[in-house]
C-alpha positions, 0 to 999 in steps of 0.5 A, a space after each residue: 146713232 150714238 147714243 149719249 149714254 154711251 159716253 157715260 161713266 161714274 165718278 167718286 169724289 168724296 164720299 158721293 159718286 156721280 154719273 157723267 159723260 166722260 171726254 176720254 171716252 168719246 175720244 176713243 169715237 171720235 179722237 183725241 182732245 188733249 190739245 183742245 183749249 179746256 174752254 172748248 172741253 166745256 162746249 164738247 162737254 154740254 155737246 156729248 150730254 144733250 146728243 140727241 141726233 137733232 139739235 145735237 148731232 154726232 157731227 157737231 161732236 166731230 167738227 168740235 173734236 176736229 177743231 184741233 186741226 185748223 183751230 177754226 170752224 165754221 160748224 153752227 152747235 146748240 149749246 145748253 147752259 146750265 142755269 141764267 142769272 139777272 140783274 134787275 136792270 135787265 131782269 124786269 123787263 125779262 119777267 115783263 116779257 114772261 108775263 106778257 108771253 103768259 098773257 099772249 098763250 091766254 089770248 091764243 087759248 091755251 094754259 099759260 102755265 106752259 110759260 115757265 123757266 125750265 132753267 134755274 134763274 137766279 136774279 140779283 137786285 143790284 142797279 137800282 141804288 143811287 148815290 144821292 146821300 154820300 161823305 155822312 154816316 147815313 148816306 147807306 140808310 138814305 139811299 137804301 131808303 130812297 132805292 125802297 121808295 122809288 122802286 116799290 112797283 118793280 119790286 112788288 112786280 119782281 116779288 110776283 115774279 118770284 112766286 108765279 115762275 118756277 126755277 126762279 129766285 131773286 136776292 133782295 136789294 142791299 145784298 151786292 153785285 150779281 158778279 160778285 154773288 155770283 162768283 162768292 156764292 152762286 157759282 160751283 164750277 162743277 154742277 151735280 143735278 139728280 137726273 132719273 134717280 142718279 147724281 149727274 155731274 157736269 160743268 157749271 156753265 150759263 149767260 146772263 143779262 150782263 155783259 160782265 157775267 164773263 166774271 164767273 170765268 175766272 172760277 172755271 165757270 163758262 158763261 158771257 153775256 146775252 141780251 135779256 131777250 136771248 136769256 128768255 129763249 134760254 131759260 124757256 129751255 130753247 138752246 142758244 145756237 153759236 158758231 165753234 169759236 176761234 180761241 185765241 190763247 193769251 200767255 201769261 209769264 213773270 209776277 207783277 212788280 211792287 206796287 202793281 195792282 190787278 186793276 192795272 193788269 186788267 187795262 193793260 190786257 184790255 188795250 192788248 187784245 181788243 189791239 188785236 181784234 177778238 171780238 166773238 172769240 173766246 180768250 183762254 189764259 195759259 202759262 206759268 204766270 197763272 200759278 202766281 195769279 189769285 183768283 180775284 185777279 183772273 176775275 178781275 180780267 175775266 170780268 172785263 171781256 166786254 172791253 176786250 171784245 171777247 165772248 169770254 176770257 177764261 181761266 182753266 181750273 187748279 189750286 188756286 180755284 180750289 182755293 177760292 171755293 174753299 175760301 168763300 165757304 164753299 161745301 168741301 163736297 163740292 170741292 171734291 167734285 170739282 178737283 175729281 171732275 176736273 182731272 177725270 175730264 181732262 179739265 184739270 190745269 198744270 204748269 206746261 199745258 199748251 193747248 192749241 189756239 187758233 192766234 195767241 199772244 202773251 204778256 210779261 207780268 212785270 212790264 205791267 205799270 200803273 195805269 188808267 183808262 180814259 177818257 172815254 173808251 176801257 182800252 185807251 189806257 194811259 200810264 199814270 205818269 200821262 194822265 196830266 198830259 192826255 188831259 191836257 191834249 183834250 183841253 187843247 183840242 176843245 174849241 174855247 167857248 166864252 160864256 155868254 153874259 146871260 150865262 153869267 147870271 145866277 139862276 138858283 141863289 148866285 153859288 157859282 161866279 165866273 169872270 173878274 181875276 178869275 183866268 178862263 176855265 176857272 169858276 168860284 163857287 159855294 159850298 153848302 156851309 159857305 166855304 169859297 172854293 176855286 173849281 177848275 178844268 180837270 178837276 176830279 168831281 166824282 170819285 168812286 170805288 164801285 163796280 164788280 171789276 174791282 170791288 171783289 178783288 181783296 187786295 185792291 180794296 185792302 190797298 183803298 183802305 191803306 192809302 186812306 190810312 196812311 193819308 189820314 195819320 199824314 193829315 191829308 184831306 178830301 178835296 172839297 168839290 170831290 164827291 166820293 162814294 164806296 159800294 161794294 159788290 157784296 157785304 162780306 166786303 165791310 166786313 174785312 175792311 171793318 176786320 181790318 180797321 181800314 172802314 173808319 180811314 176810309 170815312 174819314 175821306 169822305 168813302 163812307 157805304 153807299 151800297 151795295 150794287 153797281 153804283 157810279 159804274 151804271 151811271 146811278 152816280 146821283 146828283 152832283 152838289 147843285 153848286 157844282 153842277 152850276 159852276 161846270 156849267 158856268 164855266 163850260 168846263 170840261 171835268 173828270 170822274 174817277 172810278 174803279 169801274 169797267 165802263 166809261 162811256 160818254 155820257 154814261 157816269 154824268 152828263 155834266 162829265 166829259 171825261 172818265 177815267 178808269 183806275 184801281 180803288 187806291 188810285 181812287 182815293 188819291 185823285 180825291 186827295 190831289 182833286 185835278 186830273 192836271 196833276 202828275 201824282 206820281 212826281 207832284 204833291 198831293 197834298 201837305 203833311 201837318 208840318 207843311 211838308 209834301 207828301 207825294 203818293 209814294 209816302 202813301 202808297 202800300 208794300 205789297 207785304 202790306 196789302 198781302 198782310 191785311 188780305 190775311 184776315 179775309 176769313 170764310 166765317 164772313 163769306 158764311 155769315 153774309 151768304 148764309 140768308 142770301 135770299 131773305 131780304 129785310 123788312 121793307 122787302 118781306 112786306 111787299 104786298 104782291 098778287 097771287 095770280 099766275 097771270 099778271 093783272 097789269 095795274 096803272 104804272 109808270 113803272 110796269 106796262 104791258 108791252 106790245 110785242 106780242 099783241 095780235 100775235 098769230 098761232 103761224 107767222 106771216 111772211 117777212 114783208 121786204 123794205 121799201 122806201 125806208 127813210 134815215 132815222 140816224 146816220 152815226 158814226 164809229 163805236 157807238 154804244 148800248 149807252 149811247 143807244 139806250 141810256 140807262 141814266 138820268 132822264 132829261 126833263 125836256 126828253 120826250 122820255 121826261 115829257 111824258 113822265 111829266 104828263 102822267 104826273 111824275 116830277 123831274 126828282 122822282 123821274 129815277 132812271 131809264 135803267 130803273 124804268 125798262 119794265 115801261 116801253 112808252 119810257 124805253 122806246 122815248 129814250 132809244 138814241 136819247 144820249 146826250 152825247 151821241 152824234 147823228 151825222 144828219 146834223 151839224 154840231 148836235 149833240 143828244 137824240 135829235 134828228 132831221 125829219 124827212 121830207 120836211 127837213 125839221 130838226 126835232 127829237 128821235 122818237 119825234 121823228 121816228 112816231 111822224 114816220 109811223 103815221 105816213 107808214 114809212 119804215 125806217 134804216 139806222 146807218 152807222 159805221 164800226 162797232 155798232 152797239 159795243 158795251 153793255 149786253 142791252 136788250 132795249 137797244 133793240 127793243 126800243 130800235 124795233 118800236 121806233 118802226 127801224 127793219 133795218 141796221 146798216 153798219 161797217 161792223 157789229 158787237 156780238 151781243 147787240 147783233 144778236 139782241 137785234 136779230 132776237 128782236 126781228 130787226 135786220 143787221 146788214 154789214 157793208 161789204 168791205 170798202 164800202 161805207 156812209 163815208 164812200 157812199 156819202 150818205 147825208 141821211 135824205 135817201 130812201 132805201 129798199 131791200 128785197 128777198 127777205 122771205 128767202 134770206 139765207 145766213 150769212 148770204 150777201 144781200 143787195 141794198 138799193 139807195 135812192 138819192 133826193 134827186 131821184 137817182 140811184 145806185 146799189 151797194 153790197 151788204 152781208 146778212 149779219 143774221 149768221 146761224 140757221 137758228 137765228 133765221 127762224 127767230 127773225 121769220 118768226 118775228 123775234 125769238 121770244 114769239 118763236 119760243 112761244 109757238 114751240 112752247 104751245 106747239 105752234 112752231 
């Protein structure tokens, strides 16, 4: 076998020399790689560098080179990312798992310090701040104080992890969103490391515990989101097993027209790619349009790869990449290394490059129109002029519900009133100042500039500030029922808004800084004012949120808001002024100026030249200042008291609990048991998201999780969110399938986490039914439609499924990350054969299921499932085993990926 050292060369960049593994040198043995997509060149280098004859073979490298013949391959390869990125919602359970793995190793009589990250890990605390306080100068301080108070136990635990584990850094709260910190600071494009006395250069690659890790692909860094359990395995030295992907080329031509934003572009790209079908594939952007596409716009497009379904949306390295690295304060040494390395490796993009692709599509940038996406999926793009008619169509579909007499009575002080001379769909309410307002169908009750997708992009942030400035100058005001907020992804954003003098105008319209982190987009929108909430429920109003985010799934933004619309930051400001989705803001006035004349959107929309002039004020020193002490944190972070033990001592806590995953674990795995007589826990439709399976937002007091917390003495006002309690399996298993908008087809017309228990036929919470089945020793299955598990890379969607006793999920198709997570937790994903579904089988949920031969499974084999109906009749149907690779099969046989890794680290696997 050829050694990887045979391909090692030396590279001079600036004043430094680097060793590297040369693709041109490898081409002499394996064949030309000139037409290989840039993203696959990164994978090829990864294989070349890790060639060991075991996990990576010459046949793997040859298969990747030969991909050019057919632009596809069924070869399984082992990918080793350079680093791992975490956010705190997924990071806390990740550190909990590492701590419990140490405990398990100790119980097995081995050294617990064998459990340590082997790859660099950065955890950014960015998902915990909530918008409790808004539209006032003290909002930021109020929210940070509440965040610290609510999350002290979690933060103490993360501080413990920071000092207990090697290769593990934590970016404290109040700094920014992990993806923006990654883009502006952590990402290097080309990494360097001291190995055996020499400096080695290689592509920066990563996986992250958030699906929007893909944002870094805008910087030419190959990375994507994985579940927390897969990320933990990667940080513990386990390669990521994957099939060589298909790569879809997306050609960009022309330039964006006047008045079109990067958000309009990304919503168009998302719709186009989702329609084409790119799940499990790489998307790589190319074409003449790249030359004029700023890196921040590229990052905006790359960010939303999960929304268009791709593993990643990759942009190759070029001059725009170097310009951005320089702007954001990277060392000249890094910039020189990136340029020299990429040019030496054939990874530098030049105009006219046409790699081979599995499929191609294109977009003329000058055809992009102003757009929103809604009401509940990111790919459902609606042109701005059609929002009014689209919303009206939703109302027309709804069956009018007359409020019962008892519903009209005030419960909390008489804030809202329905009836009298008011039309249906209108409710009067009084605000805190005693002023009376009319809330209607279509009211925009949340307008949030939030989320990594757009707040990393200076052009759309400056555009929002300029819209605010022009609106204030014309005397326009935010409508009083709109909860407005500004939550940037890094402190640099407020620096440049202040330098441009635009922050004061945003403040005047109620877009005060509420925190640096992922707020409304993740469901941390906080409570609506009590009078607004009451009015919505009393009038059964269909209201909306408008946010500059990437996710608008049902029940995610706020449980009382049925329609959610993704929009650019300047359009978020415009809708806060308009106050209702039943307005066509392209033709109807947003309000009146001081002279009583109508003011239209076009009157306050900035020109491209105005935006460009404002963006010129974004300076390198802003980045250097804000990232100079990025790991330090404020006094409250520094003063946290943490234990010094290397093995965690589990305290009494409703945030952090010792999970049961490794309890009673043996050094060798038992045989996988067949599934016999499994009942149906839930019968679900298409596009069930990880938010439906494991919500991140608010906890209802009447839910199983709410009841558990109250039994532990926690008041509802202190519940925090599901996301913040992911370190407590007792909360999270009770929250599995608990989204208020999930629909179980075993029940008619019921929303929320309910099911029907058999044979009793009783309706009850899914958690309660699962526990009753567990008492009877009955295994469970979940049945679903297409695109099961779409959305966030949420490991608790798989962990909770496992803890509820679900042995298999049978669906028409799976989204990539959730399928992987199910396997990683020892849950079997089975895909209905073509033409077979819950509908063709006429399933009701009363059936039982047998699945045999599980100890002899092979990847992607056909698996027969036998169902027995209530009348005793049986029939079989075919499914495809969606354990896709040999490595995944090993994880499944061990009971999960972490069980496998643990046994391997102590020499038992």
